[in-house]
C-alpha positions as CSV (number, residue, x, y, z in Angstrom):
1,X,23.8,-3.3,16.6
2,X,21.6,-0.3,15.7
3,X,18.4,0.3,17.6
4,X,15.6,1.1,15.1
5,X,12.5,2.8,16.4
6,X,9.6,2.0,14.0
7,X,6.7,4.4,13.9
8,X,3.6,2.2,13.5
9,X,1.3,4.7,15.2
10,X,-0.7,4.9,11.9
11,X,-1.3,1.1,11.7
12,X,-4.9,0.3,11.6
13,X,-6.3,-3.2,12.4
14,X,-9.2,-2.9,10.0
15,X,-7.5,-2.6,6.7
16,X,-7.6,1.2,6.3
17,X,-3.9,1.3,5.4
18,X,-4.6,-0.7,2.3
19,X,-1.7,-2.8,0.9
20,X,0.9,-0.6,2.7
21,X,0.2,-2.3,6.0
22,X,0.7,-5.8,4.6
23,X,3.9,-4.7,3.0
24,X,5.2,-3.1,6.1
25,X,4.4,-6.0,8.4
26,X,5.9,-8.4,5.9
27,X,9.1,-6.2,5.6
28,X,9.5,-5.9,9.4
29,X,9.1,-9.7,9.8
30,X,12.1,-10.1,7.5
31,X,14.1,-7.4,9.2
32,X,13.3,-8.8,12.7
33,X,15.2,-12.0,11.8
34,X,18.4,-10.0,11.1
35,X,20.6,-10.4,14.1
36,X,22.3,-7.1,13.3
37,X,19.2,-5.0,13.8
38,X,17.1,-4.4,16.9
39,X,13.6,-3.2,16.2
40,X,11.3,-1.3,18.6
41,X,7.8,-1.1,17.3
42,X,5.8,1.9,18.4
43,X,2.1,1.1,18.2
44,X,-1.2,2.2,19.7
45,X,-3.0,-0.3,21.9
46,X,-5.7,-1.0,19.4
47,X,-3.1,-2.3,16.9
48,X,-0.9,-4.3,19.3
49,X,-2.4,-7.6,18.2
50,X,-1.3,-6.9,14.6
51,X,2.3,-7.1,15.6
52,X,2.3,-10.1,17.9
53,X,4.0,-12.2,15.2
54,X,6.8,-9.6,15.1
55,X,7.3,-9.8,18.8
56,X,7.7,-13.5,18.5
57,X,10.4,-12.9,15.8
58,X,12.4,-10.8,18.3
59,X,11.1,-7.3,17.9
60,X,10.2,-5.4,21.0
61,X,6.7,-3.7,21.1
62,X,6.2,-0.3,22.8
63,X,2.6,0.6,23.3
64,X,2.1,4.4,23.0
65,X,0.3,6.1,25.9
66,X,-0.7,9.4,27.2
67,X,1.9,9.2,29.9
68,X,5.3,7.6,30.3
69,X,8.5,8.0,28.4
70,X,7.1,7.0,25.0
71,X,4.3,9.1,23.8
72,X,3.1,10.0,20.3
73,X,4.1,13.7,19.9
74,X,1.1,15.9,19.6
75,X,0.8,19.1,17.7
76,X,2.8,21.3,20.1
77,X,5.7,18.9,20.3
78,X,5.7,18.4,16.6
79,X,5.7,22.1,16.1
80,X,8.6,22.6,18.4
81,X,10.6,19.9,16.7
82,X,10.1,21.6,13.4
83,X,11.9,24.7,14.6
84,X,15.5,25.1,13.3
85,X,17.5,22.1,14.6
86,X,19.9,24.1,16.8
87,X,16.8,25.7,18.6
88,X,14.8,22.5,18.9
89,X,17.7,20.6,20.5
90,X,17.8,23.2,23.3
91,X,14.2,22.6,24.3
92,X,13.3,19.8,26.8
93,X,11.8,16.9,25.0
94,X,10.2,14.3,27.3
95,X,9.0,12.3,24.3
96,X,12.5,11.9,22.8
97,X,13.1,8.5,21.3
98,X,16.7,8.8,22.4
99,X,15.4,7.8,25.8
100,X,14.9,4.3,24.3
101,X,18.5,4.3,23.0
102,X,17.3,4.9,19.5
103,X,19.9,5.2,16.8
104,X,17.6,5.5,13.8
105,X,13.9,6.4,13.4
106,X,12.0,4.5,10.7
107,X,8.6,5.8,9.5
108,X,7.1,3.3,7.0
109,X,3.4,4.3,7.1
110,X,3.1,7.7,5.3
111,X,3.8,9.7,8.5
112,X,6.8,11.3,10.0
113,X,5.3,12.6,13.2
114,X,8.1,11.3,15.5
115,X,10.8,13.3,13.6
116,X,13.5,14.7,16.0
117,X,16.2,17.1,15.0
118,X,19.5,15.3,15.0
119,X,18.1,11.8,15.1
120,X,18.7,10.0,11.8
121,X,15.4,9.4,10.2
122,X,14.3,7.2,7.3
123,X,10.7,7.6,6.0
124,X,8.7,5.8,3.2
125,X,6.7,7.8,0.8
126,X,4.0,5.9,-1.1
127,X,2.6,8.7,-3.2
128,X,2.0,12.4,-3.4
129,X,-1.5,12.0,-4.8
130,X,-2.8,15.3,-3.2
131,X,-0.6,17.2,-5.7
132,X,-2.6,15.7,-8.6
133,X,-6.1,15.1,-7.1
134,X,-6.6,17.5,-4.2
135,X,-10.4,17.2,-4.6
136,X,-10.2,13.6,-3.3
137,X,-9.2,14.8,0.2
138,X,-10.7,16.7,3.0
139,X,-9.1,19.9,4.2
140,X,-7.8,18.1,7.3
141,X,-6.2,15.3,5.2
142,X,-4.7,17.9,2.8
143,X,-3.1,19.6,5.8
144,X,-1.8,16.3,7.2
145,X,-0.3,15.4,3.8
146,X,1.3,18.9,3.5
147,X,2.9,18.5,7.0
148,X,4.2,15.0,5.9
149,X,5.8,16.5,2.8
150,X,7.5,19.2,5.0
151,X,8.7,16.5,7.4
152,X,10.1,14.5,4.4
153,X,12.3,17.5,3.7
154,X,13.9,17.1,7.1
155,X,14.4,13.4,6.8
156,X,17.9,12.0,6.2
157,X,16.6,9.5,3.7
158,X,13.3,9.1,1.9
159,X,12.4,5.8,0.3
160,X,10.0,6.2,-2.6
161,X,8.1,3.1,-3.7
162,X,8.4,3.9,-7.5
163,X,10.3,6.1,-9.9
164,X,7.0,8.0,-10.4
165,X,6.8,8.8,-6.7
166,X,10.4,9.8,-6.5
167,X,9.9,12.2,-9.5
168,X,6.9,13.8,-7.7
169,X,8.9,14.3,-4.5
170,X,11.9,15.8,-6.3
171,X,9.7,18.1,-8.5
172,X,7.0,19.2,-6.1
173,X,8.2,18.5,-2.5
174,X,11.7,19.9,-2.8
175,X,13.4,16.7,-1.8
176,X,17.0,16.5,-3.1
177,X,17.5,13.5,-5.5
178,X,20.5,12.2,-3.6
179,X,18.3,11.7,-0.5
180,X,15.7,9.5,-2.3
181,X,16.1,5.8,-2.7
182,X,13.6,3.8,-4.8
183,X,12.7,0.4,-3.4
184,X,9.6,-1.3,-4.7
185,X,7.0,-2.6,-2.2
186,X,6.2,-5.9,-3.8
187,X,7.5,-8.2,-1.1
188,X,9.5,-9.4,0.7
189,X,7.7,-12.7,1.1
190,X,5.4,-12.2,-1.9
191,X,1.9,-13.7,-2.2
192,X,2.4,-17.4,-2.8
193,X,-0.2,-19.8,-4.3
194,X,-2.2,-21.8,-1.9
195,X,-3.2,-25.5,-2.5
196,X,-6.2,-26.1,-4.8
197,X,-8.3,-27.8,-2.1
198,X,-7.7,-24.9,0.3
199,X,-8.5,-22.4,-2.4
200,X,-11.7,-24.2,-3.2
201,X,-12.7,-24.3,0.5
202,X,-12.0,-20.6,1.0
203,X,-13.8,-19.5,-2.1
204,X,-16.7,-21.8,-1.4
205,X,-17.2,-20.1,2.0
206,X,-17.6,-16.8,0.1
207,X,-20.0,-18.4,-2.4
208,X,-17.5,-18.4,-5.3
209,X,-15.7,-20.8,-7.6
210,X,-12.4,-20.3,-9.3
211,X,-12.6,-18.6,-12.7
212,X,-16.2,-17.4,-12.2
213,X,-15.4,-13.8,-11.4
214,X,-13.3,-10.7,-12.1
215,X,-11.6,-9.2,-9.0
216,X,-10.9,-5.7,-7.8
217,X,-9.3,-5.7,-4.4
218,X,-9.1,-2.0,-3.2
219,X,-10.2,0.1,-0.3
220,X,-13.1,2.3,-1.3
221,X,-11.1,5.5,-1.6
222,X,-12.3,8.0,-4.3
223,X,-9.2,7.5,-6.5
224,X,-9.9,3.8,-6.7
225,X,-12.7,4.6,-9.2
226,X,-15.3,2.1,-8.2
227,X,-18.1,4.2,-9.6
228,X,-16.7,4.3,-13.2
229,X,-16.0,0.6,-13.0
230,X,-19.7,-0.1,-12.2
231,X,-21.0,2.2,-14.8
232,X,-18.7,0.6,-17.4
233,X,-19.9,-2.9,-16.3
234,X,-23.5,-1.8,-16.7
235,X,-22.8,-0.6,-20.3
236,X,-20.9,-3.8,-21.2
237,X,-22.3,-7.0,-22.7
238,X,-20.9,-8.8,-19.6
239,X,-23.7,-7.2,-17.6
240,X,-26.1,-9.4,-19.5
241,X,-24.0,-12.6,-19.1
242,X,-25.3,-14.6,-16.2
243,X,-21.9,-16.2,-15.7
244,X,-20.1,-12.9,-15.1
245,X,-19.5,-11.6,-11.5
246,X,-17.4,-8.8,-10.2
247,X,-16.0,-9.1,-6.7
248,X,-15.1,-6.0,-4.8
249,X,-13.3,-6.3,-1.4
250,X,-11.7,-3.6,0.8
251,X,-12.2,-1.5,3.8
252,X,-14.0,1.9,4.4
253,X,-17.6,0.9,5.1
254,X,-19.1,4.4,4.5
255,X,-17.7,4.7,1.0
256,X,-18.6,1.1,0.3
257,X,-22.2,1.7,1.1
258,X,-22.3,4.6,-1.5
259,X,-20.8,2.3,-4.1
260,X,-23.4,-0.4,-3.2
261,X,-26.2,2.1,-3.7
262,X,-24.8,2.9,-7.1
263,X,-24.7,-0.8,-8.0
264,X,-28.3,-1.2,-7.0
265,X,-29.4,1.9,-9.0
266,X,-27.6,0.4,-12.1
267,X,-29.6,-2.9,-11.5
268,X,-26.4,-5.0,-11.3
269,X,-27.9,-7.0,-8.5
270,X,-26.0,-10.2,-7.5
271,X,-23.5,-9.8,-10.3
272,X,-21.5,-7.5,-8.0
273,X,-20.3,-9.0,-4.7
274,X,-19.2,-6.7,-2.0
275,X,-17.1,-8.7,0.4
276,X,-15.6,-6.0,2.6
277,X,-12.1,-6.3,4.1
278,X,-10.7,-9.8,3.8
279,X,-8.1,-11.7,5.8
280,X,-4.9,-12.2,4.0
281,X,-5.3,-15.9,3.2
282,X,-8.8,-15.3,1.8
283,X,-7.5,-12.5,-0.3
284,X,-4.9,-14.9,-1.7
285,X,-7.6,-17.4,-2.6
286,X,-9.7,-14.6,-4.2
287,X,-6.8,-13.3,-6.3
288,X,-5.5,-16.8,-7.3
289,X,-9.0,-17.9,-8.4
290,X,-10.0,-14.8,-10.4
291,X,-10.4,-15.1,-14.1
292,X,-8.6,-11.7,-14.2
293,X,-7.7,-8.7,-12.1
294,X,-9.3,-5.4,-13.1
295,X,-7.5,-2.4,-11.6
296,X,-9.1,0.9,-12.8
297,X,-7.4,3.2,-10.2
298,X,-7.1,6.9,-11.1
299,X,-3.8,7.3,-9.3
300,X,-1.2,4.9,-7.8
301,X,2.1,5.1,-6.1
302,X,3.0,1.7,-7.3
303,X,0.2,-0.9,-7.7
304,X,0.9,-3.8,-5.4
305,X,-2.1,-5.9,-6.5
306,X,-0.9,-5.8,-10.1
307,X,2.5,-7.4,-9.2
308,X,0.7,-9.8,-6.8
309,X,-1.5,-10.9,-9.7
310,X,1.6,-11.3,-11.9
311,X,3.3,-13.5,-9.4
312,X,0.2,-15.8,-9.4
313,X,-0.1,-15.9,-13.2
314,X,-3.4,-14.0,-13.1
315,X,-4.1,-11.8,-16.2
316,X,-4.4,-8.1,-15.5
317,X,-6.3,-5.2,-17.1
318,X,-5.3,-1.9,-15.5
319,X,-5.3,1.8,-15.8
320,X,-2.9,3.4,-18.3
321,X,-1.0,5.5,-15.7
322,X,2.7,6.3,-15.8
323,X,3.4,4.2,-12.7
324,X,1.4,1.2,-13.9
325,X,3.2,1.4,-17.3
326,X,6.4,1.3,-15.3
327,X,5.3,-1.7,-13.3
328,X,3.5,-3.7,-16.0
329,X,5.7,-2.8,-19.0
330,X,3.7,-4.7,-21.6
331,X,2.4,-7.4,-19.3
332,X,-1.1,-6.0,-18.8
333,X,-4.0,-4.8,-20.9
334,X,-4.1,-1.0,-20.4
335,X,-7.1,1.3,-20.6
336,X,-7.9,4.9,-19.9
337,X,-9.5,4.9,-16.4
338,X,-11.5,8.1,-17.1
339,X,-13.1,6.5,-20.2
340,X,-16.0,4.2,-19.3
341,X,-16.2,2.9,-22.8
342,X,-12.6,1.8,-22.8
343,X,-13.1,0.2,-19.4
344,X,-16.2,-1.6,-20.7
345,X,-14.2,-3.0,-23.6
346,X,-11.5,-4.2,-21.3
347,X,-14.0,-6.1,-19.1
348,X,-15.5,-7.7,-22.2
349,X,-12.2,-8.7,-23.8
350,X,-10.6,-10.1,-20.7
351,X,-13.8,-12.1,-19.8
352,X,-14.3,-13.6,-23.3
353,X,-10.8,-14.0,-24.8
354,X,-9.1,-17.0,-23.3
355,X,-6.0,-16.8,-25.6
356,X,-5.5,-13.1,-24.5
357,X,-5.7,-14.2,-20.8
358,X,-3.2,-16.9,-21.4
359,X,-0.8,-14.4,-23.0
360,X,-1.2,-11.9,-20.3
361,X,-0.8,-14.5,-17.6
362,X,2.5,-15.7,-19.0
363,X,3.7,-12.2,-19.6
364,X,2.8,-11.3,-16.0
365,X,4.8,-14.2,-14.6
366,X,7.8,-13.0,-16.6
367,X,7.3,-9.3,-15.5
368,X,7.1,-10.4,-11.8
369,X,10.8,-11.4,-12.1
370,X,11.6,-7.7,-12.2
371,X,10.5,-7.4,-8.6
372,X,12.3,-10.1,-6.7
373,X,10.9,-10.3,-3.2
374,X,14.3,-11.3,-1.6
375,X,15.9,-8.0,-2.5
376,X,13.5,-5.8,-0.5
377,X,14.7,-6.4,3.0
378,X,18.3,-6.3,1.9
379,X,17.9,-2.9,0.4
380,X,16.0,-1.6,3.4
381,X,18.7,-3.0,5.8
382,X,21.3,-1.1,3.9
383,X,19.3,2.2,4.1
384,X,18.7,1.7,7.9
385,X,22.3,1.0,8.6
386,X,23.5,4.1,6.7
387,X,20.5,6.5,6.8
388,X,22.6,9.6,6.2
389,X,23.7,9.9,2.6
390,X,27.4,10.4,2.0
391,X,28.4,14.1,2.0
392,X,25.7,15.3,4.5
């Protein structure tokens, strides 16, 4: 029975990980039920509550500290581990995960800080956005992402969440194609419909009714393109329709306040609702009750909300990006996310055109079948049991 150490040191309790955190916790919940795997979750104390359900499923929880046998490796230790393997293995390593009896290290949250030479390592890569939009990141974050790409080169197996991400890693990060597995992140349990009365109650508590709003669930990162969405709304006839509302929910309060200020300057007033980070059940109610999902992101590694909308039969208008064409494949209305006029037309057509929404909703349900939730834990289990590709 392999012992899997899972690096959750980057897990944040306030939604800052975006959809990745929900996916990872969902995945680990499925893997924890596998009697052939033993999971040891490495978390900081602030995030211990987020994994209590996993502890109940049989996973062990290891809280990282400044002392003791399990510590998050800081800069010096990470630097030493990045030395040539035969040199690094000669140096004393008081933080080695081998002290836990670890057989495989699994890094599912866009960090590979615990990498150890000689310890089989599987890491998940969600995107390489910095290679395309470096201006969206601080120098410190660019440095962190560059270190992550370098660590990916040392991993035995990299899981990319889409073909587009795999292509970036192979073309720009020097990862050999035979070491990259593509496993979509839309699962494993999926987002299931909630009963109508519960949906009504949850939406009512937020001051909403089903069908009365368009939804954009996204953290307020620069690439999520909230500013163009608001300007497109202000230029669209929907801005003068008293029945139209746009609901925005997501973490990162500082950036949200900037977007709120723009909304006020555009005189959009109560037509735009800023709900902040929402618990999972409330987000399900919001998504299920939306007249349509609008997703104007400038860059994505996959686009989890698009597939979640498909699974609920919610029509989607989204950016015409290579990865979203890969995911949607004709089941969504596509627009150029840099073009405010195109975005404005998309808002108008999806709000007004009921037959279009019906066609897209049906097409989305069919497209969702391409991403069966049940296959995700099975594919990850296979990778974790055999992390070193044949021939290495």
